C-alpha positions in Angstrom: 293.6 22.8 40.4 297.2 23.5 41.6 295.8 24.6 45.1 294.5 21.0 45.8 297.4 18.9 47.2 297.4 15.2 47.5 299.0 14.5 50.9 298.5 10.7 51.0 297.1 8.3 48.4 296.6 4.5 48.4 294.2 2.0 46.9 292.5 -1.3 47.5 290.8 -3.7 45.1 287.9 -1.6 44.2 288.4 1.9 45.6 291.0 4.6 46.3 291.7 6.7 49.3 293.0 10.3 49.0 294.1 12.6 51.8 293.8 16.0 50.3 294.5 19.6 51.3 291.7 21.7 49.7 291.6 25.5 50.3 288.3 26.9 51.6 287.7 28.8 48.3 287.3 25.5 46.5 284.2 23.4 47.0 285.0 19.8 47.9 282.6 18.6 45.3 284.4 20.6 42.6 287.8 19.2 43.6 286.4 15.6 43.6 284.7 16.1 40.2 287.9 17.5 38.7 290.1 14.7 40.1 287.7 12.0 38.8 287.3 13.7 35.4 291.0 14.3 34.8 292.2 10.9 36.1 289.5 9.1 34.1 290.6 10.9 30.9 294.3 10.2 31.6 293.6 6.5 32.3 291.6 6.1 29.1 294.4 7.8 27.2 297.1 5.6 28.6 295.3 2.2 28.7 293.6 1.1 25.5 291.6 -1.6 27.2 290.0 1.1 29.4 289.0 3.1 26.3 287.3 -0.1 24.9 285.7 -1.0 28.2 284.2 2.4 28.8 283.4 3.4 25.2 280.4 5.7 25.2 280.5 6.1 29.0 281.1 9.5 30.5 283.4 8.4 33.3 285.1 5.4 34.8 284.4 6.3 38.4 281.2 5.7 40.3 279.0 8.7 41.0 279.5 8.7 44.8 282.3 9.5 47.2 282.9 9.8 50.9 284.3 13.0 52.5 285.4 13.6 56.0 287.2 16.6 57.4 290.4 16.0 59.3 291.7 17.9 62.4 293.0 16.2 65.5 293.2 12.7 63.9 295.1 13.6 60.8 298.0 11.3 61.6 295.7 8.4 62.2 293.9 9.0 58.9 297.2 9.2 57.0 298.4 5.9 58.6 295.1 4.3 57.7 295.4 5.3 54.0 299.1 4.1 53.9 298.0 0.7 55.2 295.0 0.4 52.9 294.4 -3.2 51.8 295.9 -4.7 54.9 292.7 -4.4 57.0 291.9 -8.1 56.6 295.2 -8.7 58.5 293.9 -6.6 61.4 296.3 -3.8 60.5 293.6 -1.1 60.3 292.5 -1.7 63.8 296.0 -1.5 65.0 296.8 1.7 63.1 293.7 3.5 64.2 293.8 2.2 67.7 290.3 0.7 67.6 
């Protein structure tokens, strides 16, 4: 999916945040499914322990995901993703201006 662009990406202990640009002709669910499928396959290929841990399992990711559209607050969302994992220090509240 060359039309899907990762604008910002970061992770925490048990999840990942992606800020994506997805053209209207691609369904969000299709983009998410493709990203999960391809990244899971690549992770299993690169890391032997993941192949063993997920032997016989279709994917390494959970079934669910959260999606929100971005318009006016795009800069705030980008800053939140960049500071992922620092929320216990109060950073997320400062970044989002809560």
